[in-house]
C-alpha positions in Angstrom: 6.5 -18.3 16.2 7.7 -15.4 18.4 6.0 -12.0 18.5 8.8 -10.4 16.6 8.3 -12.7 13.6 4.6 -11.9 13.5 4.9 -8.2 14.0 3.3 -6.3 11.1 1.4 -9.3 9.7 -1.9 -8.2 11.2 -1.8 -5.0 9.1 -1.1 -6.9 5.9 -4.0 -9.3 6.6 -6.6 -7.1 8.1 -6.0 -3.7 6.6 -9.3 -2.6 5.2 -10.5 -0.9 3.1 -8.0 -0.8 0.4 -7.2 2.8 -0.7 -7.6 2.6 -4.4 -6.4 6.2 -4.9 -3.2 5.4 -3.0 -2.5 2.5 -5.4 -4.0 3.8 -8.7 -5.6 6.9 -10.1 -9.3 7.5 -9.6 -11.8 9.7 -11.5 -10.9 13.3 -10.8 -7.3 12.5 -9.7 -5.7 10.9 -12.7 -2.1 11.6 -11.4 -2.7 10.0 -8.0 -1.4 6.6 -6.8 1.9 4.8 -6.6 1.2 3.4 -10.1 1.7 6.9 -11.5 4.9 7.5 -9.6 7.2 5.7 -12.0 10.3 7.6 -10.8 9.9 6.1 -7.3 8.2 2.9 -8.2 9.3 1.8 -11.7 7.5 -1.5 -11.2 4.8 -2.7 -8.8 5.7 -5.8 -6.8 4.5 -7.6 -3.7 7.5 -6.0 -1.8 6.4 -2.5 -2.9 2.8 -3.1 -1.8 4.0 -4.5 1.5 6.4 -1.6 2.2 4.0 1.1 1.2 1.1 -0.3 3.2 0.0 2.3 5.7 2.7 4.9 4.7 1.3 8.2 5.8 -1.4 6.7 8.0 -4.1 4.1 8.1 -5.9 5.6 5.1 -3.0 4.5 2.7 -3.8 0.8 2.6 -2.2 -1.2 -0.3 -2.6 -4.7 1.1 -5.2 -6.5 3.2 
């Protein structure tokens, strides 16, 4: 497998810790998370979690 084919895989496998408040709401921030952003994310899929992983920095981890 060439390096181009594996680019980005490390972040999907080894991103840790998962940022729960980026994915879903947490106590004190009930409007947070992509799950509450139905206009931009009408459904949550593997593709959505992969493409949003790390958006805005390392603290926004959705996969790993």
